[in-house]
C-alpha positions as CSV (number, residue, x, y, z in Angstrom):
1,M,-14.7,-17.5,2.8
2,A,-14.2,-16.1,-0.3
3,S,-15.4,-17.2,-3.9
4,A,-13.0,-18.2,-5.9
5,H,-12.3,-15.6,-8.1
6,L,-11.2,-13.9,-4.8
7,V,-8.7,-16.4,-3.7
8,P,-4.9,-14.6,-3.9
9,P,-4.1,-14.7,-7.7
10,A,-0.8,-16.0,-6.9
11,P,1.0,-18.1,-3.6
12,L,4.0,-16.1,-2.6
13,P,6.6,-17.4,-0.2
14,F,5.6,-15.1,2.8
15,T,4.0,-16.4,5.5
16,A,1.2,-14.3,7.2
17,R,2.0,-14.2,11.6
18,R,-0.1,-12.1,13.8
19,H,1.4,-9.9,16.4
20,P,1.9,-11.6,19.7
21,H,-0.2,-8.3,21.2
22,A,-3.5,-8.3,18.7
23,R,-6.0,-8.1,20.9
24,R,-4.3,-5.1,22.7
25,M,-3.7,-3.4,19.3
26,A,-7.5,-3.6,19.1
27,E,-8.1,-2.5,22.5
28,A,-5.9,0.4,22.0
29,A,-7.1,1.6,18.6
30,R,-10.8,1.2,19.9
31,Q,-10.2,3.6,23.0
32,W,-8.3,6.0,20.9
33,A,-11.7,6.1,18.6
34,E,-13.6,6.4,21.4
35,R,-11.9,9.4,22.9
36,F,-11.7,11.6,19.1
37,A,-15.2,10.0,19.2
38,L,-14.6,8.6,15.2
39,I,-17.1,6.3,17.0
40,R,-19.7,6.7,19.5
41,G,-21.2,3.5,21.5
42,E,-21.1,-0.6,21.7
43,E,-22.7,-0.5,18.2
44,Q,-20.2,1.7,16.5
45,A,-17.6,-0.6,18.1
46,R,-18.3,-3.7,17.0
47,A,-18.5,-2.1,14.0
48,L,-15.0,-0.9,14.2
49,A,-13.8,-5.1,15.2
50,R,-15.2,-6.4,12.1
51,G,-14.6,-3.8,9.7
52,G,-10.9,-5.6,11.5
53,P,-8.6,-2.2,11.2
54,A,-6.4,-3.4,13.8
55,A,-6.7,-6.8,13.1
56,L,-5.0,-5.8,9.9
57,A,-2.1,-3.8,11.3
58,A,-1.6,-7.4,13.6
59,V,-0.8,-8.8,10.2
60,M,1.1,-6.4,8.4
61,L,3.3,-5.4,11.6
62,P,4.1,-9.1,13.3
63,D,7.0,-8.0,14.3
64,A,6.7,-4.5,16.0
65,A,7.2,-3.5,19.5
66,A,4.0,-3.3,21.1
67,P,3.7,0.2,21.7
68,R,4.7,0.9,17.6
69,A,2.1,-1.8,16.8
70,E,-0.6,0.3,18.7
71,L,0.5,3.5,16.6
72,A,0.0,1.4,13.9
73,A,-2.9,0.0,14.9
74,C,-4.5,3.2,15.4
75,W,-3.4,4.9,12.1
76,M,-4.7,2.1,10.4
77,T,-7.9,3.1,12.4
78,W,-7.7,6.8,10.8
79,T,-7.3,5.9,7.4
80,F,-9.9,3.5,7.1
81,F,-12.0,6.4,8.1
82,L,-10.4,8.9,5.2
83,D,-11.7,6.4,2.8
84,D,-14.6,5.8,3.9
85,Q,-15.8,9.7,4.0
86,Y,-14.7,10.2,0.6
87,E,-16.1,6.7,-1.1
88,E,-19.3,6.9,1.2
89,G,-19.8,10.2,2.9
90,S,-20.3,13.8,2.9
91,G,-16.5,14.4,2.1
92,G,-17.2,12.9,-1.6
93,T,-17.6,16.5,-3.0
94,D,-15.0,18.7,-4.5
95,R,-15.7,21.7,-1.7
96,A,-15.8,18.8,1.3
97,W,-12.7,17.1,-0.2
98,S,-10.4,20.1,-0.8
99,A,-11.6,21.6,3.2
100,T,-10.3,18.1,4.5
101,T,-7.6,18.8,2.4
102,G,-6.4,21.8,3.7
103,A,-6.6,20.5,7.2
104,V,-4.7,17.9,7.0
105,R,-1.8,19.9,5.0
106,S,-2.4,22.0,8.0
107,V,-1.8,19.5,10.2
108,L,0.9,18.3,9.0
109,A,2.7,21.3,8.8
110,G,2.6,21.8,12.7
111,G,-0.4,23.5,12.6
112,D,-3.0,23.0,16.0
113,P,-6.5,22.2,14.8
114,P,-9.2,24.4,15.9
115,P,-11.1,22.7,19.0
116,A,-14.1,22.6,16.8
117,S,-12.3,21.0,14.0
118,P,-14.2,17.7,12.8
119,P,-12.9,14.3,14.7
120,L,-10.9,13.1,11.9
121,I,-8.7,16.3,12.2
122,L,-8.0,16.4,15.8
123,A,-7.4,12.8,15.5
124,L,-4.8,13.2,12.8
125,A,-3.0,16.0,15.1
126,D,-2.9,13.4,17.9
127,L,-1.3,11.2,15.5
128,V,1.1,13.5,13.9
129,T,2.4,14.6,17.2
130,R,2.9,10.9,18.4
131,L,4.7,10.4,14.9
132,R,6.5,13.0,15.2
133,A,8.3,12.4,18.4
134,L,9.5,9.3,16.5
135,A,11.0,10.3,13.4
136,S,13.7,12.4,12.4
137,P,12.8,16.3,10.5
138,H,13.8,14.4,6.9
139,W,11.3,11.5,8.0
140,Q,8.3,14.0,8.7
141,H,8.9,16.1,5.9
142,R,8.9,12.5,3.4
143,F,6.0,11.7,5.3
144,A,3.9,15.0,4.7
145,G,4.9,14.7,1.1
146,H,3.3,11.4,0.2
147,M,-0.1,12.7,2.3
148,S,0.1,15.4,0.2
149,D,0.6,13.5,-3.3
150,A,-2.7,11.2,-1.9
151,L,-4.9,14.1,-1.0
152,A,-4.4,15.0,-4.7
153,A,-4.5,11.2,-5.9
154,V,-8.1,11.0,-4.2
155,R,-9.0,14.8,-5.4
156,R,-8.4,13.3,-9.1
157,E,-10.1,9.8,-8.3
158,I,-13.3,12.5,-7.2
159,E,-13.1,13.9,-10.6
160,L,-12.9,10.3,-12.0
161,R,-16.2,9.5,-10.5
162,N,-17.8,12.3,-11.4
163,A,-17.2,11.9,-15.1
164,G,-18.3,8.2,-14.6
165,V,-15.2,7.2,-16.9
166,P,-12.5,5.2,-15.4
167,P,-8.7,6.1,-16.0
168,T,-6.8,4.6,-18.7
169,L,-4.3,1.7,-17.5
170,E,-1.5,3.9,-17.7
171,E,-2.9,6.4,-15.6
172,Y,-4.3,4.1,-13.1
173,R,-1.2,2.5,-11.9
174,V,0.1,5.6,-11.2
175,L,-2.9,6.9,-9.2
176,R,-3.8,3.8,-7.9
177,R,-0.3,3.7,-5.5
178,D,-1.7,7.2,-4.3
179,T,-5.0,6.7,-3.6
180,S,-4.2,3.8,-1.4
181,G,-2.5,5.6,0.5
182,F,0.1,2.7,1.2
183,V,3.1,5.1,0.3
184,P,2.7,6.7,3.6
185,T,1.7,3.9,5.5
186,L,4.7,2.3,4.4
187,D,6.5,5.4,5.4
188,I,5.4,4.5,9.2
189,L,6.4,1.1,8.8
190,E,9.6,2.1,9.0
191,L,9.3,3.9,12.6
192,C,7.1,0.7,13.6
193,H,11.0,-1.1,13.3
194,H,13.2,1.2,14.2
195,A,14.6,0.8,10.8
196,E,14.0,4.9,8.9
197,L,15.9,4.6,6.4
198,P,18.2,7.9,4.6
199,P,17.0,9.4,1.8
200,D,19.8,7.7,-0.7
201,V,18.5,4.5,0.2
202,Y,15.0,4.9,0.6
203,D,15.3,6.7,-2.8
204,S,17.4,4.0,-4.9
205,P,16.0,2.6,-7.7
206,A,16.1,-1.0,-6.3
207,Y,14.2,0.0,-3.3
208,Q,11.7,2.1,-5.2
209,E,11.0,-0.8,-7.3
210,V,10.5,-3.1,-4.2
211,L,7.8,-0.6,-2.9
212,A,6.1,-0.1,-6.1
213,A,5.7,-4.0,-7.2
214,A,4.3,-4.9,-3.4
215,I,2.2,-2.0,-3.4
216,D,0.8,-2.9,-7.2
217,V,0.2,-6.3,-5.6
218,N,-1.4,-5.6,-2.6
219,T,-3.7,-2.9,-4.4
220,W,-4.7,-4.9,-7.2
221,T,-5.5,-7.7,-5.0
222,N,-7.6,-5.4,-3.0
223,D,-9.6,-4.0,-6.1
224,L,-10.7,-7.8,-6.8
225,Y,-12.4,-8.0,-3.1
226,S,-13.6,-4.5,-3.3
227,L,-15.1,-4.2,-6.5
228,D,-18.7,-5.0,-5.8
229,K,-18.5,-1.7,-3.0
230,E,-17.0,0.2,-5.0
231,V,-19.2,-0.3,-7.7
232,A,-22.2,0.8,-5.3
233,C,-20.2,3.9,-4.3
234,G,-19.9,4.9,-8.1
235,M,-15.9,5.0,-8.2
236,V,-14.5,3.9,-11.3
237,T,-10.8,3.6,-10.4
238,N,-10.9,-0.4,-10.0
239,L,-8.6,-2.3,-12.0
240,V,-11.8,-4.6,-13.2
241,L,-13.2,-1.8,-14.3
242,V,-10.4,0.2,-16.0
243,L,-9.6,-3.3,-17.8
244,E,-13.0,-3.5,-18.8
245,H,-13.7,-0.1,-20.1
246,E,-10.2,0.1,-21.9
247,R,-10.3,-3.1,-23.3
248,G,-13.7,-4.3,-23.7
249,L,-14.0,-7.2,-21.5
250,G,-16.6,-8.7,-19.7
251,R,-16.8,-8.8,-16.1
252,D,-15.5,-12.2,-15.8
253,A,-12.6,-11.8,-18.4
254,A,-11.9,-8.6,-16.7
255,R,-11.5,-10.6,-13.0
256,R,-9.3,-12.8,-15.0
257,A,-7.2,-10.1,-16.2
258,V,-6.4,-8.5,-12.8
259,R,-5.3,-11.5,-11.5
260,A,-3.1,-12.5,-14.4
261,L,-1.6,-9.0,-13.7
262,I,-0.9,-9.9,-9.9
263,E,0.7,-12.7,-10.7
264,E,2.8,-10.9,-13.8
265,R,3.8,-8.2,-10.5
266,S,4.2,-10.7,-7.8
267,A,6.9,-12.1,-9.9
268,D,8.4,-8.9,-10.5
269,L,8.2,-8.5,-6.5
270,L,10.1,-11.4,-5.9
271,R,12.9,-10.4,-8.6
272,A,13.0,-6.9,-7.1
273,L,13.8,-8.4,-3.8
274,R,16.7,-10.9,-4.9
275,R,17.9,-7.7,-6.7
276,L,17.9,-5.5,-3.4
277,P,21.5,-5.1,-2.3
278,P,22.7,-6.0,0.7
279,G,22.3,-3.4,3.3
280,T,21.9,-2.1,6.9
281,A,20.5,-3.5,9.1
282,A,17.2,-1.1,8.7
283,V,17.0,-2.0,4.8
284,N,17.0,-5.9,6.1
285,R,14.5,-5.2,8.6
286,C,12.4,-2.9,6.2
287,A,12.8,-5.0,3.1
288,T,11.7,-8.8,5.8
289,A,8.7,-6.2,6.8
290,L,7.2,-5.7,3.7
291,T,6.8,-9.3,2.8
292,S,5.5,-9.5,5.9
293,V,3.0,-6.3,4.9
294,V,2.0,-8.1,1.6
295,A,1.0,-11.8,3.4
296,G,-0.7,-10.0,6.1
297,W,-2.7,-7.7,3.5
298,L,-3.7,-11.0,1.5
299,H,-4.3,-13.0,4.4
300,W,-6.6,-10.3,6.1
301,H,-8.9,-9.7,3.2
302,A,-9.9,-13.7,3.0
303,T,-10.0,-13.8,7.1
304,G,-10.0,-10.7,8.6
305,T,-12.5,-8.3,7.7
306,D,-16.3,-7.7,6.3
307,R,-15.4,-4.7,4.8
308,Y,-16.5,-6.2,1.3
309,T,-19.4,-8.9,2.1
310,V,-21.4,-5.9,3.9
311,A,-23.7,-4.0,1.0
312,H,-23.5,-0.3,2.2
313,S,-23.3,2.7,0.2
314,Q,-24.4,6.1,0.6
315,D,-25.1,9.5,-1.1
316,P,-21.8,11.5,-0.9
317,G,-24.1,14.4,-0.3
318,R,-25.8,13.8,2.5
319,P,-23.8,12.9,5.9
320,P,-21.9,9.8,6.6
321,A,-23.8,7.1,8.3
322,P,-22.1,7.1,12.1
323,A,-18.5,5.3,11.8
324,R,-19.1,2.3,9.8
325,P,-15.2,1.9,9.2
326,G,-13.6,-0.3,6.7
327,A,-10.1,-0.7,4.7
328,S,-8.1,1.2,2.4
329,G,-9.1,1.2,-0.8
């Protein structure tokens, strides 16, 4: 049970639902992670299940066709390993992150990783091959750009951690959207719902406001749950820490301020959804799916993971402990 300050700040009229094949999704993700040596043995498989990446995919995408839902579960699993690599493992140094960034960009550009590449990169190559089979060239270009933005944002996050000073609230608002990995993940949501959006729709101010508000609600809520873990890892790009630093607040007051901001942004999301013009079936599916993403994200944090209740941290200069999966953020 979450403590009082972790209860979702504002009720939203979205109901969390679970994919009917959630167990199959979890098994597919586990087998995939074993195939690419992201996990080894039953102990790490159990840690993967407790971290709950497939469970998160199952509540974020309750209506997706089973094969694409399984692909989403594998994607979420990969993003969690990437997140832990730079937060807790050896990937958090400037040099290591540069190597990871170069390898990821090469795969996204269509390059085949060398056989001796790290498991994370070989696993990504498999995901990208599967995604390309479902997507148009435009989507592939958009997705690669969003991944590049996320990689650059993480580099900035590492710089801020090294400096030990949180970003300003203004910088944080933009940076957190990219470091969360939500933007490319929502690209994949389109494919999972057979609803790839054309550029004029995706880039429209109305749809972008829906996306931005949904991402902010999710990432700021994540900051409430992930605070202790991120402090243990030396991270400073957490909204609670940002408000502590910028407004001179104590920890409890900063948490209350974050909850108030989430409530405001939740109201923004509802207004943005109402303002979204009636569109094609694809637009309607994506808008409806976004409400499932928000509801599922909040539900998963409260009931679906041990990510933020297990104390663990590691010197980023040391190799990571074998595969302790987590969640984005």
